[in-house]
C-alpha positions, 0 to 999 in steps of 0.5 A: 338466322336473320337475313342481313343487308347493307340497306333495305328499301321499303317499296317496289315502285320506281323510286324504290327501284331507283334507290336500290340501283344507286345504293348498289352502285355505291357498293351496298348490298340491298333488298327491296321489300314489296307488299304486293306480288310485283313491282310497279303495281301502284302509282308507277303503273298509273301515271302519265309517265311524263318527264319535264325540266320546266320547273320554276325552282332551281333545285327541281330544274337541276334534278329533272335535267339530271333525270332526263339525261339519265333516261336518254342513256338508260341502257348505257348508264345501267349496264343493260345492253339494248334495254329500252325505256321508251323515251319520247322527247316530243316536248311539253307545251304549256298554254294559257288564255289569261290576259297577263299570260304573255307577261307571266310566261315571258318571265318564267321562261327568262328565269328558266333560261337563267337556270340553264334551260337554254332550249325553253321557248316563249310563244305568242298565241299566234306562234302557238297556233302556227306551230301546233295547229291542233291548239287552235283556240283563238283565246290562247294568248301565250305558250311555253315549249321545251322540245327536250321534255316528253315521256317514257315507259315508267314500268320498263324504267322501274324494272330496269332499275331493279334488274340493274341493282342486283337487289334481293326482291322480297315480294308479297312481303309486308313490313309490320315494324321497324327495328329501332335500337333505342340505346344507340338511336338508330335503325337495326332493320325491319320486321316483316310478316315473313320474319325479321331482316337486318340492315343499318340503313332503311329507306322508306320509298313506299309512295302513298303508304310511306306515312303508315310505314314511317309511323311504325318508327313514331315518325309523322310525315305531313303527306296528303294522299290525293286521287288522280285519274288517267284516261287512255284512248285507243287508236283514233285517226284524229289524235296527232301522234307528233304532238307534245304533252299539251297542258292547259296551265289555267285549268290543269287539263292535259293530254299527249299522244300514246300510240295509236291513241292518247293519254289524258289527265286532269289534276282537279283541285276539288279532289279531297285527300284520302287514305292510301289504297291498292285499288283506287275507285274511279270517278265514272264521270271523269272521262267526260270531264277530262274531254271537256277540259282538253277541248277548251284549247284543242277543239279537235277533241270535241270531234274525238269525243263524238266518235269514240266507242266505249271499247276505245276508252280505259280509265284508271286511278292512282294516288299522288303523295303530296308534301306541303311544298310539293317537293319530295322528302329525300334523305335522313331522319335527323334523330334516327340514324340510318332511317331515310326517306325517298318519297312525297314526290307530289306527282313528279316521281317518274320524272325525278326518279334518277336524280332522287335516287342518286341524291338518296345514295349520296346522302346515305353514303356521306358523299353529300351533306344533308345540310345542303339538301333542298329536299331534306326532312328537316325543312318540313319543320319550318313549313306550315302544313296547311299552306305550304308557306315557310314560317319564321321559327 
């Protein structure tokens, strides 16, 4: 007999696991289908694991605030007594050396405060250097800081969501087809390399592979798959362990402490889109490049670089799944009933997973309407895929 569920989630990363949790909380019997032998094997495990509410769009601010609040009380909200997802609310600090930086950041902070982020702060260059002495570059003209931002253990959060969902885990199972009832215009389940599975709701949450899965139903998702690196540095006495996530807003280079060392990354614009990969090759020069990037505003990194041993440095690469407007695709396909998406987080999937999963479940169960959904698939039809700017139709 074909196994039957209320909902099948394709993808065992944090967004797939969060989808399963919130759908299960709404009363649906779920299955997570994952092609790899374990959950959280791709982008979830290779991220910077950050969480921040300092966005400029009201819908992103709201979703991130909801998600951070969920992570703060993860054990209680999931019913996993004593479960720890390693939340560190040491803040996010954005820095600039631009001459117009003070004006731009003042305006951004004022707009964020109007959206409810009452604790975000504007800092002059002198205030930055006084409060965060490791950000010592005299060229810094301004900063923006929010203490409530930070980071967590994405691996633990993913497994916590999965465990609390009670979902059936089908690992080492590849989806090779989507079962579509053409007469009724709806999904009926999925075909896997281990046999068919039946369900009236199918959620594509396969990260960089989401486009390939969607194509099984003849759906094209406008996703760009871009390589991103993370460097982890082992114990080093010069890394301030009380620091926030420090971001050079002018270049994108950023770092944060990770006991007993640090994690560094740089979303470099010259990386071209590619194909989804399980094992993403690393740029052998990236360690040198990112150290040069973070040194620009935090000069202590030069001394760190001069004293690093090879066995203290670990570099890995993953992939961002980017939409034309850098916002996720959450909710139903407009023509294929029962087919839903929870993907395309454009590098923000960890920090948005609780809010995105809750919204997905509300849309599946009819609690929320897709007409009022800022992350709807429908919006993609009014976007220029090349520029991300809205067109008049």
